[in-house]
GUPA-177590 format. One record per residue (C-alpha): y, x, z; residue in one letter. Coordinates in steps of 0.25 Angstrom, whole numbers. Last residue first. Layout:
BEGIN
v Y	u X	w Z	rest a
...
This chain:
BEGIN
v 407	u 483	w 580	rest a
v 404	u 485	w 596	rest n
v 416	u 475	w 598	rest a
v 411	u 465	w 588	rest v
v 398	u 466	w 591	rest s
v 401	u 464	w 607	rest d
v 409	u 451	w 604	rest l
v 401	u 445	w 596	rest q
v 392	u 441	w 606	rest k
v 404	u 436	w 614	rest a
v 407	u 428	w 602	rest p
v 400	u 414	w 605	rest g
v 387	u 409	w 600	rest a
v 378	u 418	w 610	rest q
v 381	u 409	w 622	rest r
v 377	u 396	w 614	rest v
v 364	u 404	w 610	rest a
v 362	u 409	w 624	rest e
v 362	u 397	w 629	rest s
v 374	u 388	w 638	rest v
v 377	u 386	w 653	rest n
v 376	u 400	w 657	rest a
v 386	u 404	w 645	rest a
v 396	u 394	w 650	rest y
v 405	u 401	w 659	rest k
v 405	u 414	w 651	rest e
v 411	u 406	w 638	rest f
v 424	u 410	w 642	rest n
v 423	u 424	w 644	rest d
v 417	u 426	w 629	rest a
v 426	u 416	w 621	rest f
v 438	u 424	w 627	rest m
v 429	u 437	w 623	rest g
v 428	u 430	w 609	rest a
v 444	u 429	w 609	rest l
v 447	u 442	w 612	rest q
v 437	u 447	w 601	rest e
v 445	u 439	w 590	rest a
v 458	u 444	w 596	rest k
v 455	u 459	w 594	rest a
v 447	u 456	w 581	rest d
v 460	u 449	w 576	rest y
v 469	u 460	w 580	rest a
v 458	u 469	w 572	rest a
v 462	u 461	w 559	rest a
v 476	u 460	w 560	rest d
v 483	u 451	w 551	rest d
v 473	u 441	w 555	rest w
v 469	u 429	w 546	rest t
v 457	u 438	w 541	rest q
v 451	u 438	w 555	rest r
v 453	u 423	w 554	rest p
v 443	u 421	w 544	rest q
v 443	u 408	w 539	rest l
v 458	u 409	w 536	rest v
v 453	u 420	w 526	rest e
v 447	u 410	w 518	rest s
v 460	u 402	w 515	rest p
v 454	u 387	w 516	rest v
v 455	u 377	w 505	rest a
v 439	u 379	w 503	rest e
v 431	u 384	w 516	rest i
v 426	u 399	w 514	rest q
v 420	u 410	w 524	rest t
v 416	u 400	w 533	rest p
v 416	u 408	w 548	rest v
v 402	u 406	w 556	rest q
v 407	u 410	w 570	rest l
v 401	u 423	w 577	rest g
v 414	u 423	w 586	rest f
v 417	u 438	w 586	rest v
v 412	u 442	w 570	rest p
v 414	u 429	w 562	rest e
v 402	u 426	w 555	rest t
v 406	u 422	w 539	rest d
v 403	u 411	w 534	rest t
v 396	u 404	w 519	rest e
v 397	u 390	w 518	rest v
v 384	u 381	w 522	rest d
v 391	u 371	w 531	rest d
v 405	u 374	w 529	rest l
v 407	u 363	w 518	rest e
v 401	u 351	w 528	rest g
v 413	u 344	w 526	rest a
v 415	u 343	w 540	rest l
v 419	u 359	w 541	rest a
v 425	u 358	w 528	rest a
v 433	u 348	w 533	rest n
v 437	u 356	w 544	rest v
v 440	u 369	w 536	rest m
v 450	u 359	w 528	rest r
v 456	u 354	w 540	rest r
v 457	u 369	w 546	rest t
v 464	u 373	w 534	rest w
v 473	u 361	w 533	rest a
v 477	u 363	w 548	rest l
v 481	u 377	w 546	rest k
v 477	u 387	w 557	rest m
v 489	u 389	w 566	rest r
v 496	u 404	w 564	rest e
v 494	u 417	w 568	rest g
v 504	u 425	w 577	rest t
v 507	u 417	w 589	rest g
v 493	u 411	w 592	rest y
v 482	u 422	w 584	rest p
v 482	u 428	w 573	rest g
v 481	u 423	w 557	rest g
v 475	u 410	w 562	rest t
v 477	u 400	w 574	rest w
v 470	u 389	w 577	rest g
v 463	u 378	w 572	rest t
v 450	u 386	w 575	rest n
v 438	u 378	w 570	rest v
v 423	u 380	w 575	rest l
v 413	u 372	w 567	rest f
v 401	u 366	w 571	rest v
v 391	u 358	w 563	rest r
v 384	u 347	w 568	rest a
v 368	u 347	w 569	rest g
v 369	u 334	w 576	rest s
v 357	u 336	w 587	rest s
v 363	u 352	w 587	rest e
v 376	u 348	w 590	rest i
v 375	u 336	w 599	rest r
v 366	u 346	w 607	rest e
v 376	u 358	w 607	rest g
v 388	u 346	w 611	rest l
v 379	u 343	w 622	rest m
v 378	u 356	w 628	rest e
v 391	u 360	w 626	rest a
v 396	u 348	w 632	rest y
v 387	u 352	w 646	rest r
v 391	u 367	w 645	rest s
v 406	u 361	w 647	rest p
v 403	u 357	w 661	rest p
v 406	u 342	w 664	rest l
v 420	u 337	w 665	rest v
v 425	u 342	w 650	rest m
v 440	u 337	w 649	rest f
v 447	u 350	w 651	rest p
v 435	u 357	w 643	rest e
v 440	u 349	w 630	rest g
v 434	u 358	w 620	rest f
v 420	u 358	w 625	rest c
v 424	u 369	w 634	rest a
v 440	u 373	w 634	rest s
v 442	u 388	w 632	rest f
v 458	u 391	w 630	rest t
v 468	u 402	w 622	rest a
v 481	u 398	w 622	rest k
v 491	u 390	w 614	rest p
v 505	u 388	w 617	rest e
v 513	u 382	w 629	rest t
v 500	u 378	w 636	rest v
v 507	u 375	w 652	rest g
v 502	u 361	w 652	rest r
v 490	u 357	w 642	rest e
v 489	u 355	w 627	rest t
v 506	u 360	w 624	rest g
v 501	u 371	w 617	rest a
v 487	u 372	w 611	rest v
v 476	u 376	w 619	rest k
v 470	u 386	w 611	rest a
v 454	u 385	w 607	rest t
v 441	u 387	w 615	rest y
v 430	u 377	w 617	rest g
v 421	u 388	w 622	rest s
v 409	u 377	w 626	rest l
v 411	u 372	w 613	rest f
v 413	u 386	w 605	rest h
v 399	u 389	w 611	rest y
v 392	u 376	w 608	rest q
v 396	u 378	w 594	rest a
v 392	u 391	w 593	rest q
v 378	u 386	w 598	rest e
v 378	u 376	w 587	rest p
v 383	u 387	w 577	rest t
v 397	u 387	w 575	rest l
v 405	u 387	w 561	rest k
v 418	u 392	w 560	rest s
v 432	u 387	w 556	rest i
v 445	u 393	w 557	rest p
v 440	u 406	w 562	rest p
v 443	u 411	w 577	rest l
v 453	u 421	w 579	rest v
v 468	u 416	w 580	rest g
v 467	u 418	w 594	rest f
v 476	u 404	w 597	rest a
v 461	u 398	w 591	rest d
v 464	u 382	w 591	rest a
v 449	u 378	w 591	rest t
v 443	u 366	w 585	rest l
v 427	u 364	w 588	rest f
v 421	u 357	w 576	rest v
v 409	u 348	w 575	rest v
v 403	u 343	w 561	rest t
v 392	u 333	w 559	rest e
v 395	u 323	w 571	rest p
v 387	u 311	w 576	rest v
v 392	u 301	w 571	rest g
v 407	u 294	w 572	rest g
v 413	u 287	w 583	rest m
v 428	u 281	w 585	rest g
v 425	u 266	w 580	rest d
v 436	u 264	w 570	rest d
v 436	u 281	w 565	rest s
v 450	u 285	w 561	rest a
v 455	u 286	w 548	rest n
v 467	u 279	w 551	rest p
v 472	u 287	w 561	rest i
v 481	u 275	w 570	rest q
v 465	u 271	w 573	rest y
v 465	u 281	w 585	rest i
v 476	u 277	w 593	rest p
v 486	u 286	w 594	rest y
v 491	u 297	w 605	rest s
v 501	u 307	w 599	rest l
v 503	u 321	w 606	rest r
v 514	u 332	w 608	rest t
v 507	u 345	w 615	rest n
v 515	u 355	w 610	rest e
v 524	u 350	w 622	rest t
v 538	u 344	w 623	rest i
v 546	u 352	w 615	rest t
v 535	u 352	w 604	rest a
v 542	u 348	w 594	rest d
v 535	u 348	w 580	rest d
v 530	u 333	w 579	rest f
v 545	u 328	w 580	rest d
v 543	u 314	w 582	rest i
v 553	u 305	w 576	rest s
v 562	u 297	w 587	rest r
v 574	u 298	w 579	rest d
v 579	u 307	w 585	rest e
v 567	u 318	w 585	rest n
v 555	u 314	w 596	rest l
v 548	u 325	w 604	rest v
v 534	u 322	w 605	rest v
v 527	u 322	w 620	rest n
v 516	u 312	w 616	rest e
v 517	u 302	w 604	rest a
v 509	u 290	w 607	rest l
v 505	u 282	w 595	rest t
v 506	u 268	w 597	rest g
v 513	u 265	w 585	rest f
v 510	u 272	w 573	rest e
v 519	u 284	w 566	rest h
v 515	u 296	w 574	rest t
v 500	u 291	w 571	rest t
v 502	u 296	w 557	rest a
v 505	u 310	w 560	rest f
v 489	u 311	w 566	rest i
v 484	u 305	w 552	rest e
v 494	u 314	w 545	rest p
v 490	u 326	w 552	rest e
v 496	u 341	w 546	rest g
v 505	u 333	w 534	rest e
v 510	u 322	w 544	rest p
v 512	u 332	w 552	rest s
v 511	u 335	w 568	rest l
v 517	u 348	w 573	rest r
v 514	u 344	w 588	rest i
v 506	u 330	w 589	rest a
v 494	u 333	w 595	rest k
v 484	u 321	w 595	rest a
v 480	u 312	w 604	rest y
v 470	u 302	w 598	rest c
v 466	u 286	w 600	rest g
v 454	u 278	w 604	rest g
v 447	u 288	w 611	rest e
v 431	u 293	w 615	rest f
v 428	u 295	w 601	rest n
v 413	u 294	w 597	rest f
v 403	u 304	w 591	rest v
v 389	u 300	w 588	rest g
v 377	u 293	w 592	rest e
v 371	u 304	w 600	rest d
v 385	u 305	w 606	rest s
v 397	u 314	w 604	rest w
v 408	u 310	w 614	rest g
v 423	u 310	w 606	rest h
v 437	u 315	w 611	rest e
v 448	u 319	w 604	rest d
v 452	u 316	w 589	rest d
v 443	u 303	w 586	rest g
v 434	u 298	w 575	rest i
v 443	u 301	w 565	rest l
v 438	u 297	w 551	rest v
v 440	u 307	w 540	rest r
v 448	u 310	w 527	rest s
v 462	u 308	w 536	rest a
v 458	u 318	w 546	rest d
v 460	u 317	w 560	rest a
v 452	u 325	w 566	rest s
v 457	u 338	w 562	rest l
v 470	u 335	w 569	rest t
v 464	u 327	w 583	rest t
v 455	u 341	w 585	rest k
v 465	u 350	w 581	rest g
v 466	u 361	w 590	rest t
v 475	u 356	w 597	rest g
v 468	u 350	w 609	rest s
v 455	u 354	w 612	rest l
v 443	u 354	w 600	rest g
v 430	u 348	w 597	rest f
v 432	u 341	w 582	rest f
v 420	u 330	w 579	rest i
v 415	u 329	w 565	rest a
v 407	u 316	w 559	rest t
v 400	u 318	w 548	rest n
v 400	u 303	w 544	rest g
v 407	u 290	w 545	rest g
v 414	u 284	w 532	rest g
v 425	u 293	w 531	rest e
v 419	u 305	w 539	rest a
v 420	u 307	w 554	rest e
v 430	u 312	w 563	rest n
v 429	u 317	w 579	rest a
v 438	u 324	w 589	rest s
v 435	u 331	w 600	rest c
v 434	u 333	w 615	rest h
v 419	u 329	w 616	rest m
v 410	u 321	w 625	rest p
v 396	u 322	w 622	rest l
v 389	u 309	w 624	rest v
v 375	u 310	w 632	rest g
v 379	u 298	w 641	rest q
v 380	u 308	w 653	rest q
v 389	u 317	w 643	rest p
v 399	u 305	w 642	rest l
v 403	u 302	w 656	rest v
v 408	u 316	w 661	rest y
v 417	u 319	w 646	rest n
v 420	u 304	w 646	rest l
v 428	u 308	w 661	rest a
v 435	u 319	w 654	rest s
v 437	u 311	w 642	rest f
v 443	u 300	w 651	rest i
v 454	u 311	w 656	rest s
v 458	u 316	w 643	rest k
v 463	u 301	w 638	rest k
v 471	u 302	w 652	rest i
v 476	u 315	w 652	rest e
v 481	u 315	w 637	rest g
v 493	u 305	w 642	rest a
v 500	u 315	w 648	rest y
v 510	u 308	w 657	rest n
v 504	u 317	w 670	rest t
v 505	u 315	w 684	rest g
v 495	u 308	w 687	rest g
v 480	u 305	w 679	rest i
v 470	u 299	w 687	rest l
v 456	u 296	w 683	rest v
v 444	u 287	w 687	rest l
v 431	u 287	w 683	rest k
v 428	u 284	w 697	rest r
v 418	u 295	w 698	rest g
v 423	u 302	w 687	rest l
v 436	u 303	w 695	rest h
v 445	u 313	w 685	rest l
v 459	u 318	w 690	rest l
v 471	u 320	w 680	rest v
v 483	u 326	w 692	rest f
v 497	u 329	w 690	rest t
v 504	u 331	w 704	rest s
v 497	u 346	w 704	rest s
v 485	u 354	w 704	rest n
v 477	u 342	w 711	rest l
v 469	u 346	w 723	rest e
v 475	u 338	w 733	rest g
v 489	u 330	w 725	rest m
v 487	u 317	w 734	rest n
v 501	u 322	w 745	rest k
v 505	u 335	w 736	rest e
v 509	u 324	w 725	rest t
v 501	u 319	w 714	rest a
v 511	u 313	w 701	rest k
v 509	u 297	w 696	rest f
v 518	u 300	w 685	rest d
v 505	u 298	w 675	rest c
v 498	u 287	w 683	rest l
v 485	u 287	w 673	rest d
v 475	u 281	w 680	rest l
v 462	u 283	w 670	rest v
v 450	u 272	w 673	rest t
v 436	u 276	w 668	rest y
v 424	u 266	w 666	rest d
v 434	u 255	w 665	rest p
v 430	u 239	w 666	rest e
v 435	u 230	w 654	rest f
v 431	u 217	w 658	rest d
v 442	u 210	w 649	rest l
v 446	u 222	w 642	rest l
v 436	u 220	w 632	rest e
v 441	u 206	w 628	rest e
v 455	u 214	w 625	rest d
v 449	u 218	w 613	rest t
v 446	u 231	w 605	rest a
v 447	u 239	w 616	rest p
v 455	u 252	w 615	rest r
v 448	u 266	w 615	rest l
v 456	u 277	w 620	rest f
v 469	u 286	w 617	rest m
v 477	u 275	w 611	rest n
v 478	u 265	w 622	rest y
v 476	u 277	w 632	rest a
v 489	u 282	w 626	rest f
v 496	u 268	w 627	rest m
v 493	u 268	w 641	rest s
v 500	u 278	w 644	rest h
v 510	u 275	w 635	rest w
v 514	u 263	w 646	rest a
v 514	u 274	w 658	rest k
v 507	u 270	w 669	rest e
v 492	u 272	w 666	rest t
v 478	u 264	w 668	rest i
v 470	u 268	w 658	rest v
v 456	u 261	w 660	rest r
v 444	u 266	w 652	rest v
v 430	u 262	w 646	rest k
v 420	u 272	w 642	rest v
v 412	u 271	w 629	rest q
v 399	u 277	w 628	rest y
v 392	u 267	w 621	rest r
v 404	u 260	w 614	rest p
v 406	u 273	w 607	rest d
v 422	u 273	w 606	rest a
v 423	u 281	w 619	rest g
v 433	u 280	w 629	rest a
v 437	u 264	w 630	rest y
v 450	u 257	w 634	rest c
v 458	u 249	w 645	rest d
v 472	u 252	w 647	rest r
v 481	u 249	w 660	rest v
v 495	u 252	w 661	rest f
v 503	u 252	w 674	rest i
v 517	u 247	w 679	rest d
v 521	u 253	w 693	rest r
v 521	u 245	w 706	rest g
v 513	u 254	w 713	rest t
v 508	u 264	w 704	rest a
v 510	u 276	w 715	rest y
v 502	u 270	w 724	rest r
v 490	u 269	w 715	rest g
v 491	u 284	w 711	rest m
v 494	u 288	w 725	rest a
v 479	u 281	w 727	rest e
v 473	u 290	w 716	rest h
v 478	u 302	w 720	rest l
v 473	u 301	w 732	rest d
v 461	u 296	w 728	rest d
v 460	u 309	w 720	rest f
v 463	u 317	w 730	rest t
v 452	u 312	w 737	rest e
v 442	u 312	w 727	rest e
v 443	u 328	w 725	rest s
v 448	u 336	w 714	rest v
v 439	u 344	w 704	rest p
v 444	u 353	w 694	rest k
v 438	u 349	w 680	rest n
v 441	u 358	w 671	rest t
v 444	u 371	w 681	rest n
v 431	u 368	w 685	rest g
v 420	u 358	w 688	rest w
v 411	u 353	w 678	rest a
v 408	u 339	w 682	rest v
v 395	u 335	w 686	rest d
v 390	u 338	w 700	rest d
v 405	u 331	w 703	rest e
v 402	u 319	w 695	rest s
v 398	u 308	w 706	rest s
v 400	u 315	w 719	rest p
v 417	u 318	w 714	rest e
v 425	u 328	w 712	rest r
v 436	u 321	w 704	rest v
v 441	u 331	w 692	rest v
v 454	u 334	w 690	rest f
v 465	u 338	w 679	rest r
v 478	u 343	w 685	rest d
v 474	u 358	w 679	rest n
v 472	u 351	w 664	rest p
v 484	u 346	w 664	rest s
v 486	u 337	w 649	rest r
v 495	u 340	w 640	rest g
v 512	u 337	w 640	rest t
v 513	u 336	w 655	rest h
v 527	u 338	w 658	rest p
v 529	u 329	w 649	rest d
v 522	u 317	w 644	rest t
v 531	u 312	w 633	rest r
v 530	u 299	w 625	rest t
v 532	u 297	w 611	rest a
v 528	u 283	w 608	rest l
v 523	u 282	w 593	rest p
v 530	u 272	w 581	rest g
v 537	u 280	w 569	rest g
v 547	u 285	w 577	rest a
v 544	u 287	w 591	rest a
v 546	u 277	w 603	rest m
v 548	u 283	w 615	rest r
v 541	u 286	w 628	rest g
v 538	u 282	w 643	rest e
v 552	u 273	w 644	rest g
v 547	u 262	w 651	rest r
v 551	u 254	w 639	rest r
v 544	u 265	w 628	rest v
v 529	u 265	w 635	rest s
v 532	u 248	w 637	rest l
v 533	u 247	w 622	rest e
v 523	u 257	w 619	rest v
v 512	u 250	w 628	rest l
v 518	u 236	w 622	rest r
v 515	u 242	w 609	rest a
v 501	u 249	w 613	rest p
v 495	u 235	w 618	rest p
v 494	u 236	w 633	rest l
v 481	u 236	w 638	rest n
v 485	u 230	w 655	rest y
v 499	u 234	w 659	rest y
v 498	u 232	w 673	rest v
v 512	u 230	w 680	rest t
v 517	u 234	w 694	rest q
v 504	u 242	w 700	rest t
v 500	u 238	w 715	rest r
v 485	u 237	w 710	rest d
v 486	u 251	w 706	rest l
v 474	u 257	w 717	rest g
v 462	u 257	w 707	rest l
v 455	u 246	w 712	rest d
v 466	u 239	w 710	rest t
v 469	u 242	w 695	rest l
v 452	u 240	w 694	rest h
v 456	u 226	w 699	rest s
v 469	u 225	w 688	rest l
v 458	u 228	w 678	rest v
v 448	u 219	w 682	rest p
v 459	u 206	w 682	rest e
v 463	u 210	w 667	rest p
v 475	u 217	w 665	rest a
v 484	u 207	w 655	rest n
v 481	u 209	w 641	rest m
């Protein structure tokens, strides 16, 4: 459809009134056609559009800033995650982007974030690349009818001119020519200098992390699913590469969403209308539902290598380890129709432990749940961010610190309240290394992880016998059907038990050091839920 007059008026207000052609809410077939014609991508065998984003093949956290302005500056947790930038720099870049857009085609996509109508946010995404508009179509919730668009007034706007780069003249406080700027007061995001499409969706996730707590909703970096027919809702926290998408896309359950959700008094709801799955080493045996999307028209395949016959080589990481697939959630056959589920009965924290120390599954008390939520321990997987070439131990509060605008303790407190009121069971699941650290051990078998998670969801672990892991104080099941018992006890998988003890103590010390910045804002019970109190007893044994 042609852009309605209110859209054109909004573009004028944004300084985009001198563009060549405004493409408004084009259907996928038209966007794919234009992407190929404009040289933005190539058709892969089976139907996907293959695109490249290098040199930015992941998010650029050092180039993400929040504008310091009166309406939000007292609420934002300023620091390395939410680096401040002045309104002057924001305005200079905004004006420069308007000049850059003169005579260029732009693509406008109106969509929604938040499946629950009570908390839904209207989003307008403006891009200079056709495939970025396709990404927005895949990843956000799509209007059901054209009539919805006639009086669409966005709550938030993303202006993504990916080939525009900041210069010394307008760089201001930036770190490079690349930038992702979030202005909470104006509800406007500026993105430039990067083709990585993930910046679009994560900028809106950041905005929701600011807006929704004010409405009593806990925003979460997690996937979610439920039993067929409804009920037994589960949520899976974890950073990229820990298995959120893989484990939630279970053929025996209904997928609510794979990355971002809200937890309200009524239940859980998806923020998105699509999935953004890692594609490296994807196989039909390991992840059949996701693999099937690589033979669907409309799927975007980012930074994959194509063979001569245009088939995708999923094992080739020449461009990046962070190869990605973007597809509408309706391509998953068991996806939820409405993106909503009940109050969670099970909460799973996923970590890819590069030390090979943490048990593959353990039960957490409510206090341990808050401790590990605030710690957010995992390993950054190669390619997820620029400069990361192999797994690296990291702590990311709330399993999503790069997107959390408020102090992490605010989200942890809300999670604690949700767990207490719902009575949800909580598990820590290690999808990382066993038999030794990265480089010595091997990655946990997906089949074992699936079996352990399914046992947790089915209630099989509610009353099983457990052993207390001596360093972290975790309750580890002694037996799970179809999982080797020695795998459940990581110390037994190492050839050198003394080496395991040393590595466990090292990791425990890292947990304790990291948690110091949160200790003053949590209860004594939460402070004592970590490994720090076990260290002395282990050292003196």
